[in-house]
N, C-alpha and C positions, 0 to 999 in steps of 0.2 A: 457543578463546575465541569467544564469541558476538559477532557484529557488533552494534554499538550501535543500529542501526536496527530490529532485531528487537524486537517488543513495542510499537513506537510506532504511532500512528495517523497517517493522512494522508488527502488528498482526491484523488480521481482527476481529472486534468486532460485526459485523453483516455480514451475508453471501452475496456473489454475486451469484445470481442464474443463470446467463448466460449473454452473450453479450447483451448490451442494458439495463441492470439492474444495480442498484447501491447498494453498501454496505458502510461500514465504516471501516476505518483503523486507529489504534492508532500508532503514530510514536513518537519516542524519538528524540526531536529536541530542540535546544536553551536552554538546561539545564532543560527541563521538557518534558511533553508529550502533544501532540496535536492530535485532531481528524480531519480526512479529509474524504471527500466523495470519495469512490473508485469505479473505473470501471475496468473491465477485459474482455477479449475475451472468457473466459471459466468460468464455475461455480467454486467457491471457498468457502469452508466451514468456519464457525466461528473458530477462533484459528489458521488459516493458516498463516504462516509467508510469507510475500510478499516483493518484491522489488519495489520501486516507480520508474517508468521509464519515466514519464512525469507529468507535473503540469500545471494547467489551472486556470484562475480567478475563484473565488468563492470557493476556497479550494477543488477543484476537482483534483484527481490524477488518472493516469493509473497505474495499478499494474500487476505484474506477480508472480506466485508462486516462492518462493526462497528456494532452497535446498542447504545448505552450503556444500562445499567440505571439506574433512578432513583437519583440520588445519585452516579453515576459521572462527572458532567460536571465 
């Protein structure tokens, strides 16, 4: 079963400085917001909107930068 956070978007609340480093992402889920530890292959700044692409035990998620297409908002 897929974790319900996969496929959701969130906002980085602490930066990811590069592959192998961790940041934090705030995701709207289950009627509220929750913080997850975020990993990415590239540096991402605070405030970047990201897409959660994988979830692991310990509230760790893999993210990629998300740029909505026109009409996706």
